[in-house]
N, C-alpha and C positions, 0 to 999 in steps of 0.2 A: 683697812680691816684689822681687827685685833687678832693677831696670831700669837697669843701669849704662850710662852714655853713654861716648862716645869720650874725654872729658876725664879720666875716672878709670880708663882701661884700665891705666895704669901702676901702680895701687895694688897692694900686696902681696896674695897669695891669701888668701881668707877660707874659713872652714869652713862647710859647708852641711849641711842635713839634708833628708830627704824629707818632703813634705807631700801629703796625700791630698785629692782633690777629689770632689765629689758628682756632677758632670755628666760624661757620657760625651763631651761635646764638648771637654773639656779634653785628650783624647788624640787626637792626629793622627799615627798611626804611619806613618812613611815617606810622608807626603803630599808634594804638590808644594812646599808651603812648608816651610822648614827648621824644625827643632824650636826652640821658644821655651823660655825658662827656665820659664815657667808650665806648658808641656806636660810637662816632666820632673818637676814638683812640687818644684823646688829653690828654696830661699830662704835668705837670709843669716841667720846667727846668730853670736853672739859666740864667741870662742875658748875661753870658759870651759866650753862644753858638751863636755867631753871624752868623757863616756860615750856621747853620741849619735854622736860622731865615729867611734867604733870599729865601729859597725854599718853605716857607709856605705862605698861603694866609694872607693878612693883617688882623691884629687883633686890634680892637679899642673899643670905647664905643659907646653907642647908639647915643650920641649927635654928634659924629664925623662921623657916618656912613651916607651913602647916603640916603636921605629921599625917593628917588624914587625906592629903591630896598629893597626886602625882605631880612631880616637878621636872624641870629640865635644867641641866647644868650648862651654862653658857661657856664656861672655861673649858670643860672637857667635851662639850657637844654630845652629851649622852642623856637619856631620860633617867629619872630617879623614881623608884617605886615608893609608894606611901608607907610600906611596911618597915622602912628604915634600915633594910639590910645593907644598902650602899650609902647610907647617909653619912657615915663617918669619913668616907673617902672624899666627900665634897663639902665638908663642913666649912671650909674657908673660901669656897667658890661662889660665884654669882649664879643664882638660880632664879627661875621664874616659874609660875604655874604652867603645867603642861597644857591645860586648856587654852591659856593665852597663846602658847606656841601654835596650837592648832588653829586658833582664830587668825593669828598673824599669817600662817601658811595659807589659810582659806582666802584671806583678803588678797594676798599676793597672787594666788592662783586666779581669783576673779579678775584682778587687774591685768594679769598676763593674758587671760582669755579675751578681755576687751581689746588689749593691744593686738592680739592675733586676729580678732575680727576686723579691727581697723586696717591691719596690714593686708588681710584678705580683700577687703573692699578696695584698698589702694591698688593691690595687684590686679584685681578685676578691671578697675578703671584703666590701669596702665596697659593691661592686655587689650582692652577695647581700643585704646589709643594706638597701640602697635598694629592692631588689625586695620584701623583706618589708614595708618601710614603705609602698611603693606598694600592695601587697595590702591592708595594714591600712587605708590611706586609702580604697581602693575599698570595702572592707567597711563602714567607718564611714559613708561617703557613702551607701551603699545603706540602711543602718539609719536615717540621718537623713532620707533621702527617704521611707522608709516611715513614720517618725514624723511628718513634716510632712503627708504625705497622710492619715494616720490622724487627726491633730489638726485638719486642715482639714475632713475629713468630720464629725468630732464637732462642730466649731464650726458648720458649716452645718446639721447636724441640730438643734443647740440653738436656732439662730436660727429655723429653721422651726417648731420647737415653740413658741417664744416668740411668733412671728407668729400662729400658730393660736390661742394662748391669748388674745392681745389682740383679735383679730378676733372670737373667740367672745364675749368680754366686751362689745365694742361692739355686736354683734348683739343680745345680751340687753337692753342698755340701750335700743337703738333700738326693740325690741319693746315694752318697758314704756312708752316715750313714746307710741308710736302707739296702744297700747291705751287709755292715759289720755285722749288727744285724741279717740279714737273715742267713748269713753263721754260726754265733754263735748259732742261733736257730736250725739250721739243725744239728750241732754237738751235742748239748744237746739232741735233739730228738734221735740221734743214740745211745748215752750213755744210755738213759732211756730204749730204746728197749733191749739193751744188759743186763741191770740190770733185767728187767722183765723176759727175757729168762732164766737168771741164777736162779732167784727165782722159776720159774716154774720147772726148772730141779731139784732143791734141794727138792722141795715138792714131786716130783714124786719119788725121791730116798728114801725118808722116808716112803713112802707108798708101795714100791715094795715088792713082795713075794720072789723073787729070790735074796737071799742075796749075792751070788757070783757076779752076774751081777750088782747088786746095788753097791757093793764095787768097782767094776771096773769103773762103770760110775761115782761114787763119786770121784774117784781119778782124772779122766779126768776133772770133773767139778771143783774140787778144784784147779787144774792147771789153768783153765780158770779164776776162781775167783781171784787167785793170780795175774795172768797177768792183769786183769781188775783193781784190786786195785792199782797195780803199775802205772797204767796210770794216768798222771797228768791232771786233769779236771779243767779248769779255769772257775770259776763261776762269775768272774767280767766282766762287760760290756766292750767289746772291743772298742766301739764307744761312745764318750761322748754325752749326750743329748743336751748340750748347743751348740748353733751355734757360729761361730767365729764373734767377733765384727768387723764390717766393717766401715771404715772411708771413706766417700765419698769426693772426691776432687771437690770443687765448685769454684776453682780459675778462670777457664775459664768462668763460669757463672757470677762470679763477674765482670770479664772484660766486658762481654756483658752488664751487668747492668750499669757499668760505661760508656760504650759507648752510651747507651740509654740516660742516664742522661745528658751527655755532648752534646753540640751543635757541629756538625761536621763542620770542616773548609770548606768553599766553594771551589769548584774545577772549573778549566776552562771549558767552555762548549765544547761539542763535535762538530764534523765537520758538517756544513750544507751540503745540497745536491743541486748542481747546476741543474737548469731546462734547457731543450733543448730550442732552440730559437723558438719563436712563429712566424708564418708567418706575413709578413708586419709589423714587429716590428722595422724596421730600416729605416733610410734615408741615403743619401749619406755621411753624416758626423756624424751620431749619431746612437745609438742602445739602446734598452731597455732590460736590463738584469734582470732576475728573478731567485730566488732560494728559497728553502724550509728548514725549521728547524723542525724536528720531535721529538726532545728530550724535556724533561721537565726541562732542565737546564735553569737558569736565564740568559738572554742575554740583555746587555745594548746597544750594537751597533754592527755593522759589519764592517769589513775591506775588501773592494773589490779591487782585484788586476787584472790587465790586461796588455797584451803586444801583439804586432802585430806578426802574424805568417808569417815568411819569409822563402822562399825556398832557399835563398842564404846561402851557407855554409861559415860562417865567424867564426873566432876564438872567437871574442868577442860577447857574448850574449847580446841581447837588454835588457835595463833596464825596469823593470816593474813599472807601475804607480799604485798608491794606492789612494782610496777614502774612507772616513768615511761615513757610511750610517746608518740611524736609522731603515729604513724599510727593507723588504725582496725584494726590487726591486730598480733599479736605472737606469736612462737614462744617458749614457756616451756620451759626445760630443767631438768635435774636433778630429774626426777620419778621416781616409782616405777612399775614396769611393772604393767599390768593393774589400775590403780587409778583410782578416780573422784575428780575434783576439781571444786569449785565455783568459778566465776569470776563476778566482777561488776566494773563499771567506772564511774568518775566522770569527768566532763569538768571542765576547769580553764581559767580565764582570769584576767585581772587583778582581777576583782571577787571571786574566790574559787573554791571548789570546789563544784560542783553536786551534786545529789542522785544517789544510787547507782541503777544499773540493776537490773533483776531478775536473779536469779542463774541461771546456766546450768551444767549438769553436763557435763563433758567426761571422756573416758576414754582412757587411754594404751593402746598396743598390748600384747598379752599376752606372757608368757614363752614361750620355745621349749618345745615338748613333749619328753618323754623316752620314746624308743622302748623297749619291752619286748623285748629281744633274744631272751630264752629262750622267749618265747611266739609268736614268728614261725613260721608254718608255710607251706610252699610246695610246689608241684608244678610240672609242666612248663608248665601253662597259667595258674596263678593263685598268689597268695600272700595269706595271712591275716595282717594286721599289727595289732598292738595297741600302745598307748602311754598314758602318763600325761599329764594336762593340765599339772600343775605350777603352776596358777593358783588363787588364792583365789576370785576372782570368776568366774562362768561366762563362757565364750566363745561366740560365735555359731556358728562352724563351724571346720572344719579343712581344710587343703589339703595333699594328698600330691603330692610331686614325684618323678618316677621318671626316673633317668638310666641309659641303657644304656652299659655299658663297651665301648669299641672299642679296636682296636689302632692307630688312626690318630693324627694329630697332635693332634686335639681332646681326646683322653683320654676324658672323659665328656660326653655330650650329653643335655640334658633332652628326653626324647621325649614325656612326657605329664605333665599337671598335672590332678589330680582335685580339684575344688573342691566346697564345700558338704557336706562329710562331717559329719553331725550328732553322731556318737558318737566314742569313742576307739578305734575299730577300723574296718578297711576291708578288703574283699576286692578285690584288685587283679589285673586280667588281665595276663598276661605272654605273651611269645613263647618257645617251647621252645628250649632249648639256649643261653641267654644268661646273662650275669652283669650284675646291676643294682645300682645304689646308690639307696636310698630314704631320703628325708627328709620331715619333716612340719612344717607351720607352723600356728599357731593364729591365728584371725582374729576380730576384734570390730569394733565401730563405728569405733574409732580407726584401725585398720589391721591389718597382719599382723605376726606375731612374726618373729624370726630363725629360720633353719632349724635343725631338730634335728640332733644328731649322726647322720650317715648310717650305714645298715647295709647290708651286702652280702647280696643275695638271688640264689640260683642257681635257674634254671628247667630244670635238667637232670634233675631227678627230685623225688620227694617229700621234703620237708625239714620236720622238726619236732623239738621237744625233749620230754623226758620230764616228766610232771607229778609233781612231788614230793608233792603233796597226796594222790594216789591210791596211793602206794607202800606196799608191805607193811612192817610194823615191822622185819623183819629185813633189808630192803633200804634202801639209801641212794643217792640220786642225787647225783653229784659236781657241782662248780661248772660244768663245761662243759654240763650238762643233757643229755648224751648217753651217760653211763656209769653202769651200775648195779653196786653192790658189795654182796656178801653176806658177812657176817662170822659166824664160828663162835660159838655161844652155848650155854650150859648152862641157860638159863632155860626153865621149862616153857611150853608153848604157851598155857596159860590166862593167863599173866602178860603176854603181848604186848599193848602198847597200840595197838589198832586205831583208825585214823581212820574217820570216817563214810563216806568214799568209797574206802577201801582195798580192794584185791583180796586174796582168800584162796585161790587154787589153788596146790598145791605140787608137782604132778607135771608132767612134760613129755609132752604128748600132743596129738593132733589131735582136737578136740572141736567138734561142731556139732549143735545142737538135742538135746543129751543123748546123741548117738551118737558112738562112737569107732571109726573104721575100723581094721581089722587090717592094719597096714603093718609090714613088716620092713625096717629100715634097716641095711644091712650095714656101711656106713662112717659112723661118728659124725661129724656135721658140726661143723666149727669155725666156719664162717660160714654163716648162713642168710639167704637172700634172700626177700623177700616182694614179690609182685606183685599189686596190686589193680587189677582192671578193673571200675570202678563201674558202667559202662553195661551190660556183659555180665553183671554179678553174679557174678564169680569172684574167688577169693582163692587164689593159688598160692604154694607154698613150694619153695625150691630149695636144694641144697647147692652154694654158689657155688664151693667149692674144686675140685670135680670136675664142675661144671655139670650136676648131676643134679636132675631133677624129683622132688620128694618126694610132694606131694599137692596137690589143688585142691579147694576148697570152692565150691559153686555155691549162690547164694541171690539173692533179689530185694531189693536195698538201697533203702531209702526215706529213711533219716536219715543223720546223720554216722556215719562209721566211725572208731573209735578203736583203734589197735593197742596191745597190752599185752604185756609180757615178764615171765618169771619165772626164778628160779634155785633149784635144789634143794640144791646144795652151795656151800660158801664159794668165792668167786671174784668175777670182774668180767665184765660184759657191756657192750660198747660198741656204740652204734648208729651206723651209717654211713648217712646219708641224703643226699638230693640227688644220688644216683648215676644216671647215665643207664641206661636199660633195656638189659640185655645182649641180644645178638642170639640167643643160644641159647634165650631165653624165648619167642621168636616161633615159633609152630608152626602 
C-alpha cells in the first residue's frame, strides 16, 4: 500500500491499479473519516504495467483535472470540490474524478456482498453438515450406551452364574466332609459303648459272691476284651478340615470386558417392511410407494427396486429398476397405466447394504374408458350409456360424471357423480328438457383414471341409434347410426345372407298380435312420429307433416320395447330422435 508522507509529496505521479479486499470493513463509503488509499484499493505499481493502466480511470494532478467536476485526492485521501477552493493544496497530488471513486466503491461493495452471500451459503452448508454430524454422534452414543448396558448385563449374568457354580461346588464338598466325619463319629461312639460295657462287666465280676460263675463270666469277658483290643481303632480324622483351593476361570469374563471396552464394528441394517398401497396413491403413470423401518440400526439411504408384473411366461425375466432414496417414501414415475409392479427395498449404511424386504405389489391407475356413442340411448328422464374399459387388467368400478349445460358464465357444472358402477353400462336418471355432457372414469386400488371423452345427451325425448346387427341384408345403416339405406338388387331372396337376429318383414302395415287394422291413409306420410307411453301401454303413430294421428296400439308392456323400421323400395330412411313431444299429441 502507498502510505506516502509529506516528504515525498513532490514526487512525480505514479501509476496505480485497483486491488480487491475480502473484508467489508475495508469500504467506508462517505463516512465521517476521509477515504484512505486502502479504502479505494489503490496501490503503487511500476510504470511498466501499461496494460493495467488502460483499464483504470485517469489519474492526474489537481491542475490538470476538470474544474467543473468533483475529484478525489489519492495522496491526501480527501475529496476536492469543483469550486477550486482546495485545489491549490492538491496541485501536485494524484487525483481522480469523484464519480470514479464512487463507482469503484460500488463495485467493491457489490463484490463484497457476493462474497458475503457465498460465505453465508458456505456457512449454511457447514451448519447442515454439523447438524448431520451431531445427529450421527447422538445415534452412535445411543448405540454405544445400549452396547455398554447389554455388555454390563451379560457380565453380571456371567458372574452370577459363576458364583452359583462355585457355591454349589463348595456345598457339595462341605456335605462330603460332614458325612465322613459323621460316620467316623458314629464308629467312635460304638467303640466307647463297647468299652463301657466291658468295664461294667469287669466291675460286676469283682464284686460277685459266686466264684464259679464269676470265673466263667470272667473267661468270656476276657475273650471279648482280647477281641476288642485286637480291633484297630483309627483315631485320625478321615476328612481334612481344609477345603480344596479353587481356581476360578475368568477368561470368558475377560472377553466380555474386552468386548465392552472395544467399539463394535457397524453392521448392515436389517430389512425394512414394505407398506401396502394406499387408496388413490397412483396416477396412470406414477405411484407413491411407502415403507417402514422398525430397527434401531443407522440408515443413511434406501435402495428401492421395482419391476412390472407380467403374466406372459417368458424365459428372460424383466430387469429391475433401482432408485436411491433418502426418505421412507418415493413417487415412482414413467410407469404404464393399469399395470401391476413389484416393489422391494433395501437399507444402506457405511457397513453395506442390508437384506431386502418382502415384495409388495402396487397398481397404477387405469386408462380412461371409451364411450360407445352409437349405443347411447336416452329419453326425457333417463339415459342408457355403454362404454369400453380399454384396460388389460380388470378395474374395481367406474364413476360417471354428469354435467348440465347452462347458458351462464360457468358453462358446464358437474351436477352428479355416480360411483361404484360395476359394469361397462349404467342407467342414469336425467331431468327433462336439458342438455348434458357425460364422461366416465375407471377406478382401481391405485386411483381413478382420466375422464373419457365427453358425449352430449339430450333429455328432450327418446334418443337411440339403429342396431346394425339386426338389419335386413338389403338394408344398411350409415355411419351416423340414424340412417337406413335400401339399394336396388337383382339377387333372388333365397341368396340374401340373413343374420341370426335380422328382421324379415317387407310390407308397411300396422301389425299387432297377428291382427292388422283396416286403416285408410289418404295422405302418404313423409315423416312418421312414434309416441310410446310405457306406463299406459300405448304406442301411437302420427303424420308429423300434417299433425295427423294414424293409429294407436294398446298393450301391457312388461319388458324392453325396441322400435324397428323397414323399407320396401330403394331409398333412405333417417331417424330423428331426442325430439320433444309435440303438443298436438296430447289429447
